[in-house]
C-alpha positions in Angstrom: 67.4 -77.0 -74.3 69.5 -79.7 -76.0 69.4 -80.6 -79.7 71.0 -83.8 -80.9 71.6 -85.4 -84.3 71.8 -89.2 -84.3 73.8 -90.8 -87.1 74.3 -94.3 -88.2 73.6 -96.6 -91.1 70.1 -98.1 -91.5 69.7 -100.7 -88.8 72.3 -99.1 -86.4 69.7 -98.6 -83.7 69.0 -94.8 -84.0 65.3 -95.2 -83.5 65.6 -97.5 -80.6 68.1 -95.3 -78.8 66.2 -92.1 -79.6 63.2 -93.6 -77.7 65.2 -94.0 -74.5 66.9 -90.6 -74.9 63.7 -88.7 -75.4 62.3 -90.1 -72.2 65.5 -89.6 -70.2 66.0 -85.9 -71.4 62.4 -84.9 -72.2 63.2 -84.3 -76.0 61.0 -84.6 -79.0 62.2 -87.3 -81.3 61.9 -86.4 -85.0 62.7 -89.6 -87.2 62.8 -88.7 -90.8 61.7 -92.3 -91.6 58.6 -91.9 -89.3 57.8 -88.5 -90.8 58.1 -90.0 -94.4 55.9 -93.0 -93.3 53.2 -90.7 -91.9 53.1 -88.6 -95.0 53.1 -91.6 -97.2 50.3 -93.3 -95.2 48.2 -90.1 -95.4 48.9 -89.6 -99.1 50.3 -86.1 -98.8 52.0 -84.6 -101.8 55.4 -84.8 -100.1 54.6 -88.4 -99.0 53.8 -89.6 -102.5 57.0 -88.0 -103.8 59.1 -89.5 -101.0 57.6 -93.0 -101.7 58.7 -93.0 -105.3 62.4 -92.7 -104.1 62.1 -95.1 -101.1 60.7 -97.9 -103.3 63.8 -97.6 -105.5 66.1 -97.8 -102.4 67.2 -94.3 -103.0 67.4 -91.5 -100.5 64.6 -88.8 -100.6 65.9 -85.5 -102.1 66.9 -82.8 -99.7 64.2 -80.3 -100.6 61.4 -82.8 -99.7 63.1 -84.0 -96.5 63.8 -80.3 -95.3 60.2 -79.3 -95.9 58.9 -82.3 -93.9 61.3 -81.6 -91.1 60.4 -77.9 -90.9 56.8 -78.9 -90.4 57.7 -81.2 -87.6 59.8 -78.6 -85.8 57.1 -76.1 -86.1 54.5 -78.5 -84.7 56.4 -78.7 -81.4 57.2 -75.1 -80.3 57.3 -76.0 -76.6 59.8 -79.0 -76.9 62.8 -79.0 -74.5 64.9 -79.9 -77.4 64.9 -82.3 -80.4 66.6 -85.6 -81.4 67.0 -85.6 -85.2 67.2 -89.2 -86.4 68.0 -89.8 -90.0 68.6 -86.1 -90.7 70.8 -84.5 -91.9 72.4 -86.9 -94.3 74.4 -84.5 -96.4 76.4 -81.3 -95.8 73.7 -79.3 -97.6 71.0 -80.7 -95.2 73.3 -79.9 -92.2 73.6 -76.3 -93.3 69.8 -76.1 -93.9 69.3 -77.6 -90.4 71.7 -75.0 -88.9 69.7 -72.3 -90.6 66.4 -73.7 -89.3 67.8 -73.9 -85.8 69.0 -70.2 -86.1 65.6 -69.1 -87.2 64.3 -70.6 -83.9 67.1 -69.3 -81.8 68.4 -72.8 -81.3 71.5 -74.8 -82.3 72.7 -78.3 -82.7 74.7 -79.2 -79.5 76.0 -82.7 -80.6 76.1 -85.2 -83.3 76.5 -88.8 -82.2 77.2 -91.6 -84.6 76.2 -95.2 -83.8 78.9 -97.4 -85.4 78.4 -101.0 -86.4 79.7 -103.6 -88.8 77.8 -103.8 -92.2 77.2 -107.5 -92.0 75.6 -107.2 -88.5 73.4 -104.3 -89.7 72.2 -106.3 -92.9 71.2 -109.2 -90.6 69.2 -106.7 -88.4 67.5 -105.1 -91.4 66.5 -108.4 -93.1 65.0 -109.5 -89.8 63.2 -106.0 -89.4 61.9 -106.3 -92.9 60.2 -109.7 -92.1 58.3 -108.0 -89.3 57.8 -104.5 -90.7 57.0 -105.4 -94.2 59.2 -102.4 -95.4 60.3 -103.1 -99.0 63.7 -101.4 -98.5 64.5 -103.8 -95.6 63.7 -107.0 -97.5 66.4 -106.9 -100.3 70.1 -107.1 -99.5 71.1 -105.3 -102.7 68.8 -102.3 -101.7 70.2 -102.3 -98.3 73.9 -102.3 -99.6 72.9 -99.4 -101.9 71.6 -97.5 -98.9 74.9 -98.2 -97.1 76.9 -96.9 -100.1 74.8 -93.8 -100.3 75.3 -93.3 -96.5 79.1 -93.7 -96.9 79.4 -91.3 -99.9 77.2 -88.6 -98.5 77.7 -88.8 -94.8 81.5 -88.8 -94.7 81.7 -85.0 -95.6 78.9 -84.4 -93.0 80.9 -86.0 -90.2 83.9 -83.6 -91.1 81.4 -80.7 -91.0 80.5 -81.5 -87.4 84.0 -82.5 -86.4 85.1 -79.0 -87.5 82.6 -77.5 -85.2 83.7 -79.8 -82.3 80.2 -81.5 -82.2 80.9 -85.0 -83.6 81.0 -88.1 -81.3 81.3 -91.8 -82.2 79.6 -94.5 -80.1 79.9 -98.2 -80.4 76.5 -99.4 -81.6 77.0 -103.2 -80.8 75.9 -104.5 -77.5 72.8 -104.6 -75.4 70.3 -101.7 -75.8 71.2 -100.7 -72.2 74.9 -100.7 -72.9 74.4 -98.5 -75.9 72.1 -96.1 -74.1 74.7 -95.8 -71.3 77.4 -94.9 -73.8 75.1 -92.2 -75.5 74.3 -90.8 -72.0 77.9 -90.4 -71.2 78.4 -88.2 -74.3 75.3 -86.1 -73.5 76.3 -85.6 -69.9 79.7 -84.3 -71.1 78.1 -81.5 -73.2 
């Protein structure tokens, strides 16, 4: 079993790369964004609450996120491992994820950050917003707000995983294949 956390600012390619990695390593991809969208689309209590934050360009509070994530892990008891995409985003969430993993006799094996320049990511997100219709991808101010929140909250999280020897940084600029190859090298070394 292998459990990975993918980091990166919005637009860094976490979802795209997770799709390749889940096939290659037979893992279950849990995207916090996809879980939010599913709950929002289906009008669940957690989904309605999450939507109120997303529409303002804010991050969804830890308690809501953790409850959604726990449901997803429990839906997949036979998975060969998980790729967590968009979670954890804070040290408190990382600690909660470690506790959840311990409850299931599992652990996080590695965290991998996809690094990319802000201006490149803003361009990617504005393009994605034209296709997806997502309100949080159509406004540059909201995008920059999400980047600021990421920088503020994720920096201590990276230290948390560095202290455990589980943090890896990967260049997120290049072709999808080049980035997948960089990620595969990290995973092969685990």
